[in-house]
Structure formats: C-alpha cells, structure tokens
C-alpha positions as CSV (number, residue, x, y, z in Angstrom):
1,M,30.0,49.8,161.2
2,R,29.5,53.3,160.1
3,K,31.0,54.5,163.3
4,V,34.1,52.2,162.8
5,I,34.7,53.6,159.3
6,S,34.3,57.1,160.6
7,F,36.7,56.4,163.4
8,L,39.3,55.0,160.9
9,F,39.1,58.1,158.7
10,S,39.3,60.4,161.6
11,S,42.4,58.5,162.9
12,L,44.0,58.6,159.4
13,G,43.3,62.3,159.1
14,G,44.9,62.9,162.4
15,L,47.9,60.9,161.4
16,L,48.3,62.8,158.1
17,R,48.0,66.1,160.0
18,A,50.6,65.0,162.4
19,S,53.0,63.7,159.5
20,R,52.4,66.5,157.0
21,G,56.0,67.6,156.9
22,V,57.2,64.0,156.3
23,L,54.7,63.5,153.5
24,I,55.7,66.7,151.7
25,A,59.3,65.6,152.0
26,L,58.5,62.2,150.5
27,V,56.6,63.8,147.6
28,C,59.4,66.2,146.8
29,L,61.9,63.4,147.0
30,G,59.9,61.3,144.6
31,F,59.4,64.2,142.2
32,A,63.2,64.9,142.3
33,T,63.9,61.2,141.7
34,I,61.7,61.3,138.6
35,L,63.4,64.4,137.3
36,L,66.8,62.9,138.0
37,A,65.9,59.8,136.1
38,V,64.4,61.7,133.2
39,F,66.9,64.5,132.7
40,V,70.1,63.0,134.1
41,L,70.1,59.2,134.3
42,K,68.3,58.5,131.0
43,P,70.5,60.8,128.9
44,A,73.6,59.5,130.6
45,Y,72.4,55.9,130.0
46,Q,71.7,56.6,126.3
47,N,75.0,58.6,125.8
48,P,77.3,56.6,123.5
49,G,80.3,58.2,125.2
50,A,79.4,56.7,128.6
51,K,81.5,53.7,129.8
52,M,78.3,51.7,130.5
53,Y,76.9,52.2,127.0
54,D,78.5,49.1,125.4
55,S,78.4,47.0,128.5
56,G,76.0,44.1,129.1
57,L,73.6,46.3,131.0
58,G,74.1,49.3,128.7
59,Y,71.6,51.0,126.4
60,A,73.1,49.5,123.2
61,S,72.9,46.0,124.6
62,L,69.3,46.6,125.8
63,M,68.2,47.9,122.4
64,R,69.8,44.9,120.6
65,K,68.1,42.4,123.1
66,L,64.7,44.0,122.5
67,G,65.3,44.0,118.7
68,K,64.5,47.7,118.5
69,P,66.2,50.1,116.0
70,F,68.5,52.8,117.3
71,P,67.1,56.3,117.1
72,V,69.2,58.7,115.0
73,V,69.1,62.3,113.8
74,T,70.2,63.2,110.3
75,A,71.4,66.4,108.7
76,E,71.6,67.6,105.2
77,V,74.9,68.5,103.6
78,R,74.7,72.2,102.8
79,T,76.8,75.2,101.8
80,R,78.1,77.2,104.7
81,T,80.5,80.1,105.1
82,F,83.7,79.2,107.0
83,T,85.8,82.0,108.5
84,R,89.4,81.4,109.7
85,A,91.2,83.8,111.9
86,M,95.0,83.9,111.5
87,L,97.7,85.4,113.5
88,A,101.2,86.3,112.3
89,E,104.1,87.6,114.2
90,G,106.3,90.0,112.4
91,V,108.2,93.2,112.1
92,C,107.8,96.5,110.3
93,T,110.1,96.3,107.3
94,A,111.4,98.7,104.6
95,E,113.1,98.0,101.3
96,P,116.9,98.7,101.6
97,F,118.3,100.6,98.6
98,L,122.0,100.7,98.1
99,V,122.9,104.0,96.4
100,P,126.2,103.5,94.5
101,I,129.0,106.1,94.0
102,V,130.0,105.5,90.4
103,P,133.0,107.8,89.7
104,M,136.4,107.2,91.4
105,A,137.0,110.6,92.8
106,K,137.4,112.6,95.9
107,V,134.2,113.4,98.0
108,T,133.7,117.2,98.2
109,A,130.3,117.4,100.0
110,V,127.7,115.2,101.7
111,H,124.3,116.8,102.0
112,V,122.4,114.4,104.2
113,K,122.7,112.7,107.5
114,E,121.4,109.4,108.9
115,G,117.6,109.6,109.7
116,D,116.9,112.3,107.1
117,F,113.9,111.8,104.9
118,V,114.6,112.3,101.2
119,T,112.6,112.2,98.0
120,A,113.6,110.8,94.7
121,G,116.1,113.3,93.0
122,T,117.4,114.8,96.2
123,P,121.2,115.5,95.9
124,L,123.1,113.3,98.4
125,L,126.7,113.7,97.7
126,E,129.1,115.6,95.4
127,L,132.5,114.5,93.9
128,D,135.4,116.4,92.5
129,N,134.8,116.6,88.7
130,T,137.9,118.4,87.6
131,K,139.4,115.5,85.7
132,A,136.0,114.7,84.2
133,Q,135.8,118.3,82.9
134,I,139.1,117.9,81.2
135,K,138.0,114.7,79.6
136,L,134.8,116.4,78.4
137,E,136.7,119.3,76.8
138,S,139.0,116.8,75.2
139,A,136.0,114.9,73.7
140,R,134.6,118.2,72.4
141,L,137.9,119.0,70.7
142,A,138.0,115.5,69.2
143,L,134.5,116.2,67.8
144,K,135.6,119.4,66.1
145,T,138.7,117.6,64.6
146,S,136.5,114.9,63.2
147,Q,134.1,117.5,61.7
148,A,137.0,119.3,60.0
149,E,138.4,116.0,58.7
150,L,134.9,115.3,57.2
151,E,135.1,118.6,55.3
152,R,138.6,117.7,54.0
153,V,137.2,114.4,52.7
154,R,134.3,116.1,51.0
155,V,136.6,118.6,49.2
156,G,139.3,115.9,48.5
157,S,142.2,117.8,50.1
158,A,143.3,115.1,52.5
159,Y,146.8,113.8,51.7
160,V,145.9,110.3,52.6
161,L,143.0,110.4,50.1
162,A,145.2,111.2,47.1
163,Q,143.9,108.2,45.1
164,E,140.2,109.1,45.8
165,R,139.8,112.3,43.7
166,P,137.3,111.6,41.0
167,D,137.5,115.0,39.3
168,R,141.3,114.7,38.8
169,E,140.9,111.1,37.5
170,K,138.3,112.3,34.9
171,I,140.9,114.8,33.5
172,N,143.4,112.0,33.3
173,V,140.9,109.8,31.5
174,E,140.2,112.4,28.9
175,A,143.9,113.1,28.3
176,T,144.8,109.4,28.0
177,R,141.8,108.9,25.6
178,Q,143.1,111.6,23.3
179,R,146.7,110.2,23.4
180,A,145.3,106.8,22.6
181,E,143.5,108.1,19.6
182,Q,146.6,109.9,18.4
183,A,148.7,106.8,18.9
184,T,146.2,104.7,17.0
185,E,146.2,107.1,14.0
186,K,150.0,107.3,14.1
187,V,150.5,103.5,14.1
188,E,148.0,103.1,11.2
189,H,150.1,105.5,9.1
190,Y,153.3,103.7,10.0
191,R,151.9,100.3,9.2
192,N,150.9,101.5,5.7
193,A,154.3,103.2,5.1
194,A,156.0,100.0,6.2
195,K,154.0,97.9,3.7
196,K,155.2,100.3,1.0
197,G,158.8,100.1,2.2
198,L,158.9,103.8,3.0
199,I,160.2,103.3,6.6
200,A,162.3,100.9,8.4
201,R,160.8,98.1,10.5
202,T,162.5,99.5,13.6
203,T,160.6,102.7,13.2
204,L,157.3,100.8,13.0
205,L,158.1,98.8,16.1
206,E,158.7,102.1,17.9
207,A,155.3,103.4,16.9
208,E,153.7,100.1,18.0
209,R,155.3,100.5,21.4
210,E,154.0,104.0,21.8
211,F,150.5,102.7,20.7
212,T,150.6,100.0,23.4
213,D,151.7,102.4,26.1
214,A,148.9,104.8,25.2
215,I,146.2,102.1,25.4
216,Q,147.6,100.9,28.7
217,E,147.5,104.5,30.2
218,R,143.9,104.9,29.0
219,E,142.8,101.6,30.6
220,L,144.6,102.4,33.8
221,S,143.0,105.9,34.0
222,L,139.6,104.3,33.6
223,L,140.3,101.9,36.4
224,F,141.6,104.6,38.7
225,L,138.5,106.7,38.0
226,K,136.2,103.8,38.9
227,M,138.2,103.1,42.1
228,S,138.2,106.8,43.0
229,E,134.4,107.2,42.6
230,K,133.7,104.2,44.8
231,G,136.4,104.9,47.4
232,V,135.4,108.5,48.0
233,K,131.9,107.4,49.1
234,Q,133.4,105.0,51.6
235,S,135.9,107.6,52.8
236,Q,133.0,110.1,53.3
237,S,131.1,107.4,55.2
238,I,134.2,106.7,57.4
239,A,134.6,110.4,58.1
240,E,130.9,110.8,59.0
241,N,131.1,107.8,61.3
242,A,134.1,109.3,63.0
243,V,132.0,112.5,63.6
244,K,129.1,110.4,65.1
245,D,131.6,108.5,67.2
246,A,133.0,111.8,68.5
247,E,129.5,113.1,69.2
248,E,128.7,109.9,71.2
249,A,131.9,110.3,73.1
250,V,130.9,113.9,74.1
251,K,127.5,112.6,75.2
252,H,129.2,109.9,77.2
253,R,131.4,112.4,79.0
254,E,128.5,114.7,79.6
255,A,126.5,111.7,81.1
256,E,129.5,110.9,83.3
257,M,129.4,114.5,84.7
258,N,125.9,113.7,86.1
259,D,127.4,110.9,88.1
260,Y,129.5,113.3,90.1
261,V,126.4,114.4,91.9
262,T,124.8,111.4,93.6
263,I,121.0,111.7,93.9
264,A,118.4,109.6,95.8
265,P,116.8,107.0,93.5
266,V,113.6,106.6,95.7
267,D,111.8,108.2,98.5
268,G,112.8,107.0,101.9
269,I,114.9,107.5,105.1
270,I,118.6,107.6,105.1
271,E,119.5,104.5,107.1
272,R,123.3,104.7,106.7
273,V,125.9,107.1,105.4
274,L,129.0,105.3,104.3
275,M,131.1,108.2,102.8
276,R,132.5,111.4,104.4
277,P,133.8,114.6,102.9
278,G,137.5,114.3,101.9
279,E,137.4,110.5,101.4
280,Y,138.3,109.0,98.0
281,N,136.0,106.6,96.3
282,Q,138.4,103.9,95.3
283,D,135.9,101.4,93.8
284,A,133.4,102.3,91.0
285,G,129.9,101.5,92.1
286,K,130.7,101.2,95.8
287,P,127.6,101.9,98.0
288,G,127.7,105.2,99.7
289,F,124.2,105.3,101.2
290,V,121.5,102.9,102.4
291,I,118.0,104.2,102.0
292,A,115.0,102.5,103.7
293,S,112.2,102.9,101.2
294,G,108.6,102.1,101.8
295,L,107.2,100.6,105.0
296,W,105.0,97.5,105.6
297,F,104.4,94.8,108.2
298,E,106.2,91.6,107.3
299,G,104.1,88.9,108.9
300,Y,105.0,85.2,109.2
301,F,102.0,82.9,109.0
302,D,102.0,79.2,109.8
303,Q,102.1,77.0,106.8
304,S,98.6,75.7,107.6
305,D,97.3,79.1,106.7
306,F,98.8,79.1,103.2
307,A,95.6,78.2,101.4
308,W,93.6,80.9,103.3
309,V,95.8,83.9,103.0
310,K,94.9,85.8,99.8
311,Q,95.9,89.2,98.5
312,K,93.7,92.2,99.4
313,L,92.5,90.5,102.6
314,T,92.1,93.1,105.4
315,G,92.9,92.8,109.1
316,K,94.5,94.6,112.0
317,A,98.1,95.0,113.2
318,F,99.1,95.4,116.8
319,L,102.5,96.9,117.5
320,E,104.5,96.9,120.7
321,S,105.1,100.6,120.2
322,Y,101.4,101.4,120.3
323,P,99.7,99.0,122.8
324,G,96.0,98.8,122.5
325,R,95.9,100.5,119.1
326,E,94.6,98.7,116.1
327,L,96.3,99.6,112.8
328,P,94.3,98.6,109.6
329,V,96.4,96.5,107.2
330,S,95.8,94.6,103.9
331,V,97.7,91.8,102.3
332,S,99.6,93.2,99.4
333,R,102.1,90.4,98.6
334,I,102.5,86.8,99.5
335,V,105.9,85.0,99.3
336,P,105.1,81.4,98.3
337,V,108.0,79.8,100.1
338,I,107.8,77.9,103.3
339,S,110.9,78.5,105.5
340,F,112.1,77.9,109.0
341,N,112.3,81.6,109.7
342,E,111.6,81.7,113.5
343,G,113.3,79.0,115.6
344,G,114.4,77.0,112.6
345,P,117.4,74.8,112.1
346,E,119.8,77.7,112.3
347,I,119.5,77.7,116.1
348,N,120.3,75.1,118.7
349,R,116.9,74.3,120.1
350,P,113.4,74.1,118.7
351,L,110.8,76.8,119.1
352,R,108.3,74.7,121.1
353,P,109.7,71.4,122.4
354,R,107.1,68.7,122.9
355,G,106.9,66.3,125.8
356,T,108.1,63.5,123.6
357,G,111.4,65.2,123.0
358,A,110.8,65.6,119.3
359,P,111.6,69.0,118.0
360,E,108.9,71.2,116.5
361,W,110.3,73.8,114.1
362,A,108.1,76.7,113.1
363,A,107.4,76.3,109.3
364,T,106.2,79.7,108.1
365,F,105.7,81.8,105.0
366,A,105.9,85.5,104.7
367,A,103.3,88.0,103.6
368,Q,103.6,91.8,103.2
369,L,100.8,93.7,104.9
370,S,100.4,97.3,103.8
371,F,99.2,99.9,106.4
372,D,95.9,101.6,105.4
373,E,94.7,105.0,106.4
374,L,96.9,105.6,109.5
375,Q,96.0,108.3,111.9
376,D,98.1,111.4,112.1
377,D,99.5,110.5,115.5
378,I,100.8,107.2,114.3
379,A,104.5,107.3,113.3
380,L,106.0,104.0,112.1
381,A,109.7,103.0,111.8
382,P,111.4,100.0,110.4
383,G,112.1,97.4,113.1
384,M,108.9,97.8,115.1
385,T,107.6,94.4,116.2
386,G,104.1,93.1,116.8
387,F,101.6,90.7,115.3
388,A,98.7,90.9,112.8
389,R,95.3,89.3,112.7
390,I,93.4,88.7,109.5
391,E,90.3,86.7,108.7
392,S,89.6,84.8,105.5
393,S,86.2,83.4,104.5
394,R,85.1,80.9,101.9
395,E,81.9,79.0,100.9
396,S,82.2,75.2,101.2
397,L,80.0,72.2,101.8
398,A,79.5,71.4,105.5
399,V,78.1,68.8,107.9
400,P,77.5,69.1,111.6
401,R,80.7,68.7,113.6
402,Q,79.3,65.7,115.6
403,A,78.7,63.8,112.3
404,L,82.4,63.1,111.9
405,L,84.0,59.8,112.9
406,S,87.6,58.8,113.1
407,I,89.2,62.1,112.1
408,S,92.9,61.8,111.1
409,A,95.2,63.8,108.7
410,G,92.4,65.7,107.0
411,R,90.2,62.5,106.5
412,A,87.2,61.4,108.4
413,I,84.3,58.9,108.2
414,V,80.6,59.8,108.1
415,Q,77.5,57.7,108.1
416,L,75.7,58.5,104.8
417,I,72.0,57.8,104.4
418,D,71.5,56.3,100.9
419,E,68.4,56.4,98.7
420,E,66.9,53.3,100.4
421,G,67.3,54.9,103.9
422,Q,70.2,52.7,104.9
423,R,73.4,54.0,106.4
424,V,76.6,53.6,104.4
425,P,80.1,54.6,105.8
426,R,81.7,57.2,103.6
427,E,85.3,58.6,103.7
428,V,85.4,62.4,103.3
429,G,88.1,65.1,103.1
430,V,87.8,67.5,106.0
431,G,89.0,71.1,106.0
432,L,88.2,73.7,108.6
433,I,86.3,72.6,111.7
434,D,84.6,75.2,114.0
435,D,82.3,74.9,117.0
436,V,79.2,74.0,114.8
437,A,80.3,72.5,111.5
438,A,83.0,70.7,109.6
439,E,84.1,71.8,106.1
440,I,83.8,69.0,103.6
441,L,86.4,69.1,100.8
442,S,85.5,65.8,99.0
443,G,83.3,62.7,99.3
444,L,79.9,64.4,99.6
445,E,77.6,66.5,97.5
446,S,75.1,69.1,98.3
447,G,71.8,67.6,99.4
448,D,73.2,64.3,100.8
449,R,72.1,63.4,104.3
450,V,74.4,62.1,107.0
451,I,73.7,60.9,110.6
452,S,74.6,63.7,113.1
453,E,73.4,62.1,116.3
454,G,73.0,58.5,117.5
455,H,75.6,56.9,115.3
456,W,78.4,56.4,117.9
457,G,78.8,52.8,118.9
458,L,76.6,51.4,116.1
459,K,77.5,48.0,114.7
460,T,77.1,47.0,111.1
461,E,74.0,44.8,111.8
462,D,72.2,47.4,113.9
463,E,69.0,48.9,112.5
464,I,68.3,52.6,112.7
465,E,65.2,54.7,112.9
466,I,65.4,58.4,111.8
467,V,63.6,60.3,114.5
468,S,64.5,63.8,113.2
469,E,66.0,65.4,110.1
470,D,67.0,68.7,111.9
471,G,70.5,67.7,112.7
472,W,71.7,71.3,112.4
473,E,69.4,72.5,115.2
C-alpha cells in the first residue's frame, strides 16, 4: 500500500513538473480574473450610470430583492472660494474731445498736425482778431463815457437832470417861504382895513389872490425839493449801474479776445485737424480739432459675467500688436448696460449660428480696463485690438459637484440628510460650478449634509446606509 501511495505521488509530481507552465498560466489567469471582477466588473456593476444598473439583474434590483440599504457617502455644506476666469474681446480706446472754434473769423495760423501730442493749454490755432480789437476799444470808450456821465450826475450839471437839483430847490423853498410870510402879513392888513372901510373890496380881493399864489408856490417848491432829493439818488444809482455795465462789457470783450487763440483743453494726441490757414470759420463753435485723450482697453464681457466683474479687479491684456506680451490691467469703470455690440441685430447674420437654426446674438456689456505699470518699450495707440483676461473670486456655500441632480436654469435638486438621518429632496439655487464643487446660492445652510455618492437611481422607498461622511475626498 505504501508503495502504491508513493508511486501515485511520484507520478503526480512528474505530471506537475511536466505541466508547470500550464499551471502558472492558470494561476495567473485566475488571479487576473479576480482582479478584473474586483476592480472592473464590481464598480461597473454598482455604477448608477451603467445601463444594467436599473435592469432586472442590475445592482439596484439585487439590493432591493435582498432588502439591503444602499450605501451612500455624505458631505457637509461648507464655505469655499470660487474663482471665475473671464475673457473679453475689445479694443484700445481713447476719449474723443471736439475742440470748438468759437469766433467767426479768418484762420491765421495752425500750430499742430495730426499725430502730435499736446498738453492742456497748448496753443492750437490763431484767428484774426482785428475786429475784436476794435470792439474792445469801443467798449473801453463807452466805459469812460459812462464814468464821465456819473460825475455829471453827482455834480448835477446834466441837462436831462434839471429837475433833480436839491440845492437849487432848497433856495426856491426859502424864497417862496418868505414870499408866503409877506403875503400873509399883507392880506391880514388888508382884511383889517376892509373891515374899517378904508379900502375898496376889489383891492382886498387882489391881496387875497396874491396870498393864494404865494402859498401855492411855497407848497410846490416843497414838493419839488422832495422829488429832487429822492430822484437824484436814483439817478446816481442809474449812472453807477451804467458804469458797471460798461465795465462788464469791457471784460466780455477782453474774454472774447482769448477765444481768438484756441488752446488744447486736455492732454492727448491730435487725431484730426479740421481747419487750415486762410479758411474762414463760418459757424461759431464749429469743431476745429479732435483730440484723443487718455487710453484704456474697452473690453466686452458676456452678460453672464456681469455679477462677477467688479471695479479694481486686476488681470492681463493681450494685444495683437504685442504677441506673447502680458499687459497688466485693472477694471476702472463698468457700463451697466447689456447691448448687442458684436454681431448684434445691426448685421444680417448671428455671431454663432446653432445647429437648430436659431440665431445666437452676443449680449455683452462694456468695462474700461486701465493699463498699469507698462514697460518702457510698450507704446499703445487707439484702435489696437486684443482680449483681456481677469479673475474674480468670492466666498460662497458649496457642495461636491456630484451631489447635484437635475440641473436646469440655475436650479438643482440635492438629497439632504435631515436630523433623523433620512434623505429629503431639496431644491437649491446653483451658481458657479467647477471641477470639484458647485456654488450654492440658496436652499442650504452651512453645516447641512447632503449625499454626494450613491444617490443616483434611488427610489423614494429605498433605504440608505451612510458608509462615509468624507464626501469631499
């Protein structure tokens, strides 16, 4: 018996030695099959996105038949920094200043040419001021005349002011007062004599008439004195106002003389010269020069970036004139108007036609980006094209990206874990979504927990088992 067993083992050993390669291959195949099942087939079988997941032989059907809860992973709602990168096509832009030519006169000299750089106060153009000089001298003569007229009013020698001489009226008042006293005394004597029959009544009536005339002259002289005293003050005021008016007329003519030399109102580059020597400026205020003042990058951002673009944000500008060069810029001004600036309704076709045939117009808003700390070898000019890139960051509540369900128009559904550990569907407002997280604008609070894995394909009656709370990992 022992010999038989020994023979069998020796035969088996010989067989194994003869089939060693086959056995090794079978072992490797079995090991590979196990690895395939564990690392490929099982995850694919449990993947909610697989077509077989909800079938009769799928993982979900198997778990429901066995009455087992579905394993899920949760994540805490936490605050996270979201950064949005925004691109804007645009052009280097300057503010156009129209420099008016105010006087209507002949152009005698033009001191600048197109392309010249000027500073504020630089003379640009001169006009013939001969007629203006004549008007200025006439205004100065009118001033001297009004000053002389004022002196005449003060001394009372003006012919038109014959009724406004208080000193003369005072003399007349004194004379009429004395005549009135004399007439009063005379009429009293005549009345007494008439009572005694010493004079005729006609003589008394003549004395009464003289008395009445004297009283009338006295009252009129008092009235004229009162009028003269008041009127002379008003006449002096009128004459003084005439002097002031003449002085203002002189200042006006002197100010007009300044307009015959047109100066640059701002620093900038002469973009256009619209007047030439020898021409006549026929319209007052007609533009004679166009100055391009200042320089910035006018960027057009998509309307979806409106809430993110803020003043003082920094970024980089890339111009066609300087390929590969990054120019630092910062947002200095935002125009809060959405317009169809590029490819809008003013053209015949949309900017980016879709496959459905529906037009897609570019709805944009403009922002001014100021250039910061340019290098000495960078020279910019209005009209240069390019694009700018800026980044904006903000702190917001966030959940893992895979926690969102049924995303549409800024709204989504998440599976919220309540205080009892049960899942509750919750509608939330969604903002920016990156590779890791989704910004939550409404519907959740910091500290809430949501399902981040294992919630796809769950039905209302399905039970869950939280196997991990590290949904952010």
